[in-house]
MIZAMI-348197 format. One record per residue (C-alpha): residue in three letters; z, x, y. Coordinates in Angstrom, 1 decimal. Each point is the difference from the previous one (the first is absolute). Example, Ala and Ser with C-alpha at 12.3 -4.5 7.8 and 13.67 -1.06 7.14 Angstrom:
MIZAMI-348197
 code     pz     px     py
  ala    7.8   12.3   -4.5
  ser   -0.7    1.4    3.4
This chain:
MIZAMI-348197
 code     pz     px     py
  unk    0.0    0.0    0.0
  unk    0.8    2.9    2.4
  unk   -3.5    1.4   -0.6
  unk   -1.6   -3.3    0.7
  unk    1.8   -0.2    3.3
  unk   -1.0    3.5    1.0
  unk   -3.6   -0.9   -0.8
  unk    0.2   -3.2    2.1
  unk    1.4    2.1    2.9
  unk   -2.7    2.5   -0.2
  unk   -2.7   -2.6   -0.2
  unk    1.6   -1.7    3.1
  unk   -0.1    3.3    1.9
  unk   -3.7    0.5   -1.1
  unk   -0.9   -3.5    1.3
  unk    1.7    0.6    3.3
  unk   -2.4    0.7    2.9
  unk   -0.2    3.4    1.5
  unk    1.4   -1.2    3.4
  unk    3.2   -1.3   -1.6
  unk    0.4    3.0   -2.2
  unk    0.0    2.2    3.1
  unk    2.4   -2.3    1.8
  unk    2.3   -0.1   -3.0
  unk    0.0    3.8   -0.3
  unk    0.6    0.5    3.7
  unk    2.8   -2.6    0.1
  unk    1.6    1.5   -3.1
  unk   -0.1    3.4    1.6
  unk    1.6   -1.3    3.1
  unk    2.7   -1.7   -1.9
  unk    0.8    3.1   -2.0
  unk    0.0    2.2    3.1
  unk    2.2   -2.4    1.9
  unk    2.4   -0.4   -2.9
  unk    0.2    3.7   -0.5
  unk    0.7    0.7    3.7
  unk    2.4   -3.0    0.1
  unk    2.0    1.5   -3.0
  unk    0.1    3.4    1.6
  unk    1.1   -1.4    3.3
  unk    2.5   -2.3   -1.6
  unk    1.6    2.7   -2.1
  unk    0.1    2.4    2.9
  unk    1.6   -2.6    2.2
  unk    2.6   -1.0   -2.7
  unk    0.9    3.7   -0.6
  unk    0.4    0.5    3.8
  unk    2.1   -3.1    0.4
  unk    2.2    1.0   -2.8
  unk    0.6    3.4    1.4
  unk    0.8   -1.5    3.4
  unk    2.5   -2.4   -1.5
  unk    1.6    2.8   -2.0
  unk    0.3    2.1    3.1
  unk    1.4   -2.9    2.1
  unk    2.6   -1.0   -2.7
  unk    1.0    3.6   -0.6
  unk    0.4    0.6    3.8
  unk    2.0   -3.3    0.3
  unk    2.3    1.1   -2.9
  unk    0.5    3.5    1.5
  unk    1.0   -1.6    3.4
  unk    2.4   -2.4   -1.7
  unk    1.7    2.8   -2.0
  unk    0.5    2.0    3.2
  unk    1.6   -3.0    1.8
  unk    2.2   -0.8   -2.9
  unk    1.1    3.6   -0.4
  unk    0.9    0.2    3.6
  unk    1.5   -3.4    0.6
  unk    0.5   -1.6   -3.4
  unk   -2.2   -3.0    1.0
  unk   -2.9   -1.2   -2.0
  unk   -3.1   -0.6    2.1
  unk   -3.7   -0.6   -0.3
  unk    0.4   -2.5   -3.0
  unk    1.4    2.6   -2.3
  unk    2.4   -0.8   -2.9
  unk    2.4    1.9   -2.1
  unk   -0.3   -0.5   -3.7
  unk   -2.4   -2.9    0.3
  unk    0.0   -1.9   -3.3
  unk   -3.6   -0.7    0.3
  unk   -1.0    3.7    0.3
  unk   -2.0    1.0   -3.2
  unk    2.0    1.8   -2.6
  unk   -2.3    3.0   -0.2
  unk    0.1    0.5    3.8
  unk    3.9   -0.3   -0.1
  unk    0.2    2.6   -2.8
  unk   -2.3    2.4    1.7
  unk    1.9   -0.4    3.4
  unk    3.3    0.7   -1.8
  unk   -1.5    3.2   -1.3
  unk   -0.4    1.1    3.6
  unk   -3.6   -1.0    0.7
  unk   -1.5   -2.1    2.8
  unk   -2.4   -2.4   -1.6
  unk   -2.5   -2.7    1.0
  unk   -1.3   -2.6   -2.4
  unk   -1.7   -3.4   -0.1
  unk    1.9   -2.9   -1.6
  unk   -0.2   -3.8    0.4
  unk    2.7   -2.1    1.5
  unk   -0.3   -3.8   -0.4
  unk   -3.6    0.4   -1.0
  unk   -0.9    2.1    3.0
  unk   -0.7    3.6   -0.2
  unk    2.3    2.3    2.0
  unk    0.0    3.7    0.7
  unk    3.5    1.6   -0.6
  unk    1.4    3.3    1.2
  unk    3.3    1.3   -1.3
  unk    2.1    3.1    0.3
  unk    3.6    1.0   -1.0
  unk    2.9   -0.3    2.5
  unk    3.6    0.8   -0.2
  unk    2.2   -3.0    0.6
  unk    3.6    1.0    0.0
  unk    0.9    1.7   -3.3
  unk   -3.0   -1.1   -1.9
  unk   -3.7    0.4    0.2
  unk   -2.1   -3.1    0.7
  unk   -3.7   -0.8    0.6
  unk   -1.2   -1.2    3.3
  unk   -3.4   -1.8    0.1
  unk   -2.4   -1.9    2.2
  unk   -3.0   -2.2   -0.9
  unk   -3.1   -1.3    1.9
  unk   -2.2   -2.9   -1.0
  unk   -3.6    0.9   -0.7
  unk   -1.3   -3.4    1.1
  unk   -1.5    1.5    3.2
  unk   -1.8    2.8   -1.8
  unk   -1.3   -2.5   -2.6
  unk   -1.2   -2.2    2.8
  unk   -1.8    3.0    1.6
  unk   -1.7    0.8   -3.4
  unk   -1.0   -3.6   -0.4
  unk   -1.6    0.1    3.4
  unk   -1.9    3.1   -1.1
  unk   -1.1   -1.9   -3.2
  unk   -1.2   -2.9    2.0
  unk   -1.9    2.3    2.4
  unk   -1.7    1.8   -2.8
  unk   -1.1   -3.2   -1.7
  unk   -1.1   -1.5    3.3
  unk   -2.0    3.3    0.8
  unk   -1.5    0.0   -3.5
  unk   -1.1   -3.7    0.3
  unk   -1.5    0.7    3.5
  unk   -1.7    3.1   -1.3
  unk   -1.4   -1.9   -3.0
  unk   -1.4   -2.7    2.4
  unk   -1.5    2.3    2.5
  unk   -1.3    2.7   -2.4
  unk   -1.1   -2.7   -2.5
  unk   -1.9   -1.9    2.7
  unk   -1.8    3.3    1.1
  unk   -0.7    0.8   -3.6
  unk   -1.3   -3.5   -0.7
  unk   -2.3    0.3    3.0
  unk   -1.2    3.4   -0.9
  unk   -0.5   -0.8   -3.7
  unk   -1.7   -3.3    1.0
  unk   -2.6    2.0    2.0
  unk   -0.6    2.3   -3.0
  unk   -0.1   -3.0   -2.5
  unk   -2.3   -2.0    2.3
  unk   -2.5    3.0    0.3
  unk    0.1    0.5   -3.9
  unk   -0.5   -3.8   -0.5
  unk   -3.0    0.0    2.3
  unk   -1.3    3.1   -1.8
  unk    0.5   -1.7   -3.4
  unk   -1.9   -3.1    1.3
  unk   -2.9    2.2    1.2
  unk    0.0    1.9   -3.3
  unk   -0.4   -3.3   -1.9
  unk   -2.9   -1.0    2.2
  unk   -1.5    3.4   -0.8
  unk    0.6   -0.6   -3.7
  unk   -1.8   -3.3    0.2
  unk   -3.1    1.7    1.4
  unk    0.6    0.1    3.8
  unk   -0.7    3.7    0.3
  unk   -0.3   -0.2    3.8
  unk    3.7   -0.5    0.4
  unk    2.0    3.1    1.0
  unk    3.7    0.2   -0.6
  unk    0.5    2.3    2.8
  unk   -1.5   -2.5    2.4
  unk    2.6   -2.6   -1.2
  unk    2.8    2.4    0.3
  unk   -1.1    0.9    3.6
  unk    3.1    1.9    1.3
  unk    2.2    2.9   -0.9
  unk   -0.7    3.4   -1.4
  unk    2.6   -0.1   -2.7
  unk   -0.3    0.1   -3.9
  unk   -1.2   -3.7   -0.1
  unk   -3.0    0.9    2.3
  unk   -0.8    3.1   -2.1
  unk    0.1   -2.1   -3.1
  unk   -2.3   -2.6    1.7
  unk   -2.4    2.8    0.9
  unk    0.0    1.4   -3.6
  unk   -0.8   -3.5   -1.3
  unk   -2.9   -0.4    2.4
  unk   -1.3    3.4   -1.0
  unk    0.2   -0.9   -3.7
  unk   -1.7   -3.4    0.7
  unk   -2.8    1.8    1.9
  unk   -0.6    2.4   -2.8
  unk    0.2   -2.8   -2.6
  unk   -2.4   -2.1    2.1
  unk   -2.5    2.8    0.2
  unk    0.1    0.5   -3.7
  unk   -0.4   -3.8   -0.6
  unk   -2.9   -0.2    2.4
  unk   -1.6    3.1   -1.6
  unk    0.4   -1.6   -3.4
  unk   -1.5   -3.3    1.2
  unk   -2.9    1.7    1.6
  unk   -0.6    1.9   -3.2
  unk    0.1   -3.2   -2.0
  unk   -2.5   -1.7    2.4
  unk   -2.3    2.9    0.2
  unk    0.0    0.6   -3.8
  unk   -0.8   -3.7   -0.7
  unk   -2.8   -0.1    2.6
  unk   -1.5    3.3   -1.2
  unk    0.1   -1.1   -3.6
  unk   -1.5   -3.4    0.6
  unk   -3.5    1.1    0.9
  unk   -0.7    2.2   -3.0
  unk    1.9   -2.6   -2.2
  unk   -2.4   -2.7    1.1
  unk   -2.9    2.1   -1.2
  unk    1.8    0.6   -3.3
  unk    0.7   -3.7   -0.5
  unk   -3.7   -0.8    0.7
  unk   -1.1    2.7   -2.5
  unk    2.3   -1.2   -2.7
  unk   -1.4   -3.6    0.4
  unk   -3.4    1.5   -0.8
  unk    1.3    1.4   -3.4
  unk   -1.5   -2.1   -2.7
  unk    1.0    2.4   -2.8
  unk    2.6   -1.5   -2.3
  unk    1.8    3.3   -1.0
  unk    3.4    1.4    0.2
  unk   -0.8    2.4    2.9
  unk   -1.4   -2.8    2.0
  unk    3.1   -2.1   -0.6
  unk    2.2    2.8    1.0
  unk   -2.0    0.6    3.3
  unk    0.2   -3.7    0.8
  unk    3.7   -0.2   -0.8
  unk    0.9    3.1    2.1
  unk   -2.2   -1.2    2.9
  unk    1.8   -3.4   -0.1
  unk    3.4    1.7    0.0
  unk   -1.1    2.2    3.0
  unk   -1.2   -3.1    1.8
  unk    3.4   -1.7   -0.5
  unk    1.8    3.2    1.3
  unk   -2.2    0.3    3.1
  unk    0.6   -3.7    0.8
  unk    3.7    0.5   -0.5
  unk   -0.2    2.9    2.4
  unk   -1.8   -2.0    2.5
  unk    2.5   -2.9   -0.2
  unk    2.9    2.5    0.5
  unk   -1.7    1.4    3.1
  unk   -0.6   -3.5    1.4
  unk    3.7   -0.9   -0.6
  unk    1.1    3.3    1.6
  unk   -2.2   -0.6    3.1
  unk    1.1   -3.6    0.3
  unk   -3.6   -1.2   -0.3
  unk    0.6   -2.3   -2.9
  unk   -0.7   -3.6    0.8
  unk    1.6   -3.0   -1.6
  unk   -1.2   -3.6   -0.5
  unk    3.0   -2.2   -0.5
  unk    0.0   -3.3   -1.7
  unk    2.2   -2.3   -2.0
  unk    0.1    1.3   -3.7
  unk    1.5   -1.8   -3.1
  unk    2.1    2.7   -1.6
  unk   -0.2   -1.2   -3.7
  unk   -3.7   -1.0    0.4
  unk   -0.9    3.4    1.5
  unk    1.9    1.9   -2.7
  unk   -1.7   -2.2   -2.8
  unk   -3.4    0.9    1.4
  unk    0.8    3.8    0.5
  unk    1.4    0.4   -3.5
  unk   -3.1   -1.7   -1.5
  unk   -2.2    2.4    2.1
  unk    1.9    3.1   -1.2
  unk    0.0   -1.1   -3.6
  unk   -3.8   -0.7    0.2
  unk   -0.7    3.4    1.6
  unk    1.8    1.8   -2.8
  unk    2.6    1.6    2.4
  unk    2.8   -1.4   -2.2
  unk   -1.8    0.3   -3.3
  unk    2.2    1.0   -2.9
  unk    3.2   -0.4    1.9
  unk    2.8   -2.5   -0.6
  unk    0.3   -1.8    3.4
  unk    2.1   -3.1    0.4
  unk    0.0   -2.2    3.1
  unk    2.6   -2.6    0.9
  unk   -1.0   -2.5    2.8
  unk    2.9   -1.4    1.9
  unk   -1.3   -0.4    3.5
  unk   -1.0   -3.6   -0.5
  unk   -1.8   -1.4    3.1
  unk    1.1    2.8    2.2
  unk   -2.6    1.4    2.4
  unk    0.0    3.0    2.4
  unk   -2.1    1.0    2.9
  unk   -1.7    3.2   -0.8
  unk   -3.3    1.8   -0.5
  unk   -0.8   -0.9   -3.5
  unk   -2.3    3.0   -0.7
  unk    2.6    2.5    1.2
  unk    2.7   -2.0   -1.8
  unk   -1.9    0.3   -3.3
  unk   -0.6    3.7    0.6
  unk    3.8    0.6    0.3
  unk    0.7   -1.7   -3.4
  unk   -3.0    1.6   -1.7
  unk    1.1    3.5    1.1
  unk    3.5   -0.6   -1.3
  unk   -1.3   -1.3   -3.3
  unk   -2.5    2.9   -0.4
  unk    2.8    2.4    0.8
  unk    2.2   -1.7   -2.7
  unk   -2.9    0.3   -2.6
  unk   -0.7    3.7    0.8
  unk    3.5    1.3    0.3
  unk    2.3   -2.6   -1.7
  unk    0.3   -1.3   -3.4
  unk   -0.4   -3.5   -1.6
  unk    1.2   -2.6    0.3
  unk   -0.9   -0.6    3.6
  unk    1.6   -3.0    1.7
  unk   -1.2   -1.9    3.1
  unk    2.4   -2.5    1.6
  unk   -1.4   -2.3    2.6
  unk    2.6   -1.7    2.3
  unk   -0.3   -2.0    3.2
  unk    1.2    3.0    2.2
  unk   -1.0    3.1   -2.1
  unk   -2.0    1.4   -2.9
  unk    1.5    2.5   -2.4
  unk   -2.0    2.5   -2.0
  unk    1.9    1.9   -2.6
  unk   -0.8    2.1   -3.1
  unk    2.0    1.6   -2.8
  unk   -0.8    3.7    0.7
  unk    2.0    2.9    1.5
  unk    0.3   -1.5    3.4
  unk   -0.9    1.3    3.5
  unk    0.8    3.6    0.8
  unk    3.0    0.6    2.4
  unk   -2.3    0.8    3.0
  unk   -1.7   -3.4   -0.1
  unk    3.4   -1.7   -0.3
  unk    1.4    2.0    3.0
  unk   -2.9    0.0    2.4
  unk   -2.7   -2.1   -1.4
  unk   -3.5    1.0   -1.4
  unk   -1.7    3.0    1.5
  unk   -3.8    0.6    0.0
  unk   -1.3    2.6   -2.5
  unk    3.2   -0.4   -2.0
  unk   -0.2   -2.5   -2.8
  unk    2.9   -1.6   -1.9
  unk   -1.0    1.7   -3.3
  unk   -0.6    3.4    1.4
  unk   -3.8   -0.2   -0.1
  unk   -2.8   -1.4    2.1
  unk    0.0   -0.5    3.8
  unk    2.8   -2.6    0.2
  unk   -2.0   -2.2    2.4
  unk    0.6   -3.3   -1.8
  unk    3.5   -0.4    1.0
  unk   -0.6    1.4    3.5
  unk   -2.7   -2.6    0.5
  unk    2.1   -2.8   -1.4
  unk    2.8    0.9    2.3
  unk   -2.3    0.3    3.1
  unk   -1.6   -3.3   -0.8
  unk    3.4   -1.6   -0.4
  unk    1.2    1.3    3.3
  unk   -3.2   -1.2    1.7
  unk    0.8   -3.5   -1.3
  unk    3.6    0.1    0.9
  unk    1.1    0.3   -3.6
  unk    2.4    2.6   -1.5
  unk   -0.2    1.8   -3.3
  unk    3.3    1.0   -1.7
  unk   -0.2    2.7   -2.7
  unk    2.7    0.2   -2.6
  unk    0.7    1.0   -3.6
  unk    1.3   -2.7   -2.3
  unk   -0.9    0.8   -3.6
  unk   -3.2    1.4    1.4
  unk   -1.9    0.0    3.3
  unk    0.5   -3.2    2.1
  unk   -1.8   -0.8    3.2
  unk    1.0   -3.2    2.0
  unk   -2.4   -1.3    2.6
  unk    2.0   -2.2    2.4
  unk   -1.9   -2.4    2.2
  unk    0.8   -0.4    3.8
  unk    1.6   -3.1    1.1
  unk   -2.4   -2.7    1.3
  unk    0.9    0.6    3.7
  unk   -0.9    3.6   -0.3
  unk   -3.2   -0.8   -1.8
  unk   -1.0   -2.5    2.7
  unk    0.8    2.5    2.7
  unk   -2.2    2.6   -1.7
  unk   -2.8   -2.5   -0.3
  unk    0.3   -0.8    3.7
């Protein structure tokens, strides 16, 4: 149970904002410093007050002894053989010592001073006592002053710390918001422009983030240009190859291989062109109302008829009913097709397709998606199975983003991709 409480405390500290962590640390430091100073001052005052009282009571006793010796009169509140004098002080005085000691009388602390004195033919003990109430009141006043000073310091320093930490936290929050916009594709945003003041570590961090974004943007743009240039450069000679293969009438294995390779190359070039259009934002959508179950029935029939799913165990459950969504049917079908083709190429049977009113799930029984896809999503030129160009999932994700949909990649007994539809208001806004 103790370990569980410690874990909860640590998780609570981890969830606390940076601003309140700084304020808490500063306030704790102020409290510790004030208490430390207060304890030192209080102990010093108590020691000085005790020494002062001892000196006073000793001086009072010496004056009373002098008066009694010369006149035989007891003065200055002195008493001979006081029955309330502590026994150890009495014994020490009878041995010839002058002693001071603290001892309560009627529940109130008193400081005693005692010394031997000759009374007639026998030796007695003369003593005097002083109440410590005044000293205790003085020390109580010091305690109150320390507590009030600590409370004032906590309020003042805590307020200053809260303001300063709030400025830092606000700048970091604005920087985090800018970083999220960058992560969602707005590479024109600069964190240092959002955090527009100061030359401290926060500003240095913002500049470092901006520099990293600039370098990353350059690499992405270079990659995008390469993809677009490669696709366009390959398209012209590929068109000639396609026309040439269409003229082949020989029914031989070499001719079949040529036609098959040219067809695969044509698909690759079209994929590259599609990626370049998505990157450049030139892809156009034609939105309309689409019946989810009906579209999936038609798509599965087309895929089975084309042989894309030949020889594979694919089960489909239709649970969308009369649900309809506003989308681009061609691009929507391309998303599901790419996910199914990826499952066929890199997964294992059986392959399951679940059609719901708000989502479609494509799952296989293979080894699942690699960690990099689960962490950051699909990347071009890196396929789920470690081979190929990896453009299928990239195109599916790009098409989904264009249609306001999202694709969630997970491993649950195999690779599982969930295409979630946008809510109808968002879809209508996109159509408008």
